[in-house]
N, C-alpha and C positions, 0 to 999 in steps of 0.2 A: 525849729520847728515854732512858730510864733502863735501866741492865744491869743483867745478871740475875744473879745469886746465884751465887756458888762452888756448881759440884755441881748447878745447876738445868739442866734440859731444858728447850729449846725447845718447843712444839708440834707441828710435823711433826718434831722426833727420836723425840718421843714416838707420834707418830704410826707411824713407821718403826718403832719395838721393836714397838707393837703387829701389827699386819701379818706382821710380819718371825713374831713368836711366832703368829700366825695360819697362818702357812703352815707352820712349823716341826710343827704340832700335825696339818696334811693331809700328814706327810709329803711334805716340800716345804724339806729343811734347809739345801741354796743355793739362793741368786735374784742377778741381776743388777741393776743399777740401774733399764734401762728397763722391766723385766719389774717391778719393785716399783712402779712409778709408774704402767705400768696398773695393778696390784693393785689400788693406791689408791683411783686414779679411778674403777675397778668398782665398787669394795664397797666403800668407805666414803663416795666423792664427792666425795673429798681435792680441796683447793682451795688446798691448802696450799704447791704446785706454782708458784709463779709467775712463777719467772724462771729463766731458762737457767744451771743450774752449783746452782740450791738443793739439787735434792738430794744432789746431789753432796759438796756442801760438809759437809752434814748428816751423811750416811755417812763421811766424814773423821773429822769430829768425834767421832761414836758411835767410830767404831776405838778413834781417839787415845784413848777414859777405855775403852778394854777390852768394850767393850756388840758388839760385833762385830770377828768375822778378814776379812781377805781374800786372795784368792790371784787369778791369773790362771788363767784356763784351759787344758786341756791346747791345743794347735794343730790337733793330729788332731780336737777334740770342732768347732772352729771350721767346717771345710769349707765355707773359698770367702768367709766373713764374718770383719770383726776381729776378734781376739779380748774375750773378756767377762770384766770384774772381777768377781766369782764372791762375794756375802758371804754370811756366816754369824753366827748370834745367837750367843752366847756364855754359857755357862752364868747372867755376872753379869749380863748383857741382859734373858736370861729373865727373872729373881730380876727385873731392875729393870721389865721389864713387866709382871711380874703387881702387882707394888706398883702401877704405875700404874693398871691396871685396876680393882684394890679399891679405891685413891683414887679413882675415878669412881665407884664401884659406890657407895661411903660416902657420895660429896656430890651424887649422885643422890637417895638415900634421904632425904638430909637436905634436901632441897629438896621433897621430897614429902610432908607432914604427913600426907594422907588414910593412905597407904600406911606412915609411919610409928608412925600410935597404932590401927593397928588391931591387934587380939590376933594374935598369933602360933600 
């Protein structure tokens, strides 16, 4: 197994940032891990969440890199259930997510010769 390049994101990390950016644009600035996993499965058909803890390890790595921030929700908001850790995309995280989207769009255009060769 090869090691990833320093600074490179794993596909799951890129997917998390992309979904977080979509949520932010839908005026849902904060999210919790379980809700994020549900959104990833429902909206993108994600199959990246293969093992217990995979998502939370990725969220932790993204937070360490400054792409997400997190905090524990207020105890009053928990209303009889365990408190959740709430995550939020940082400005840098939004920039990285936008760049990843742009890169994917460029790759898709390059793979589609018919579209690339049509006049603008």
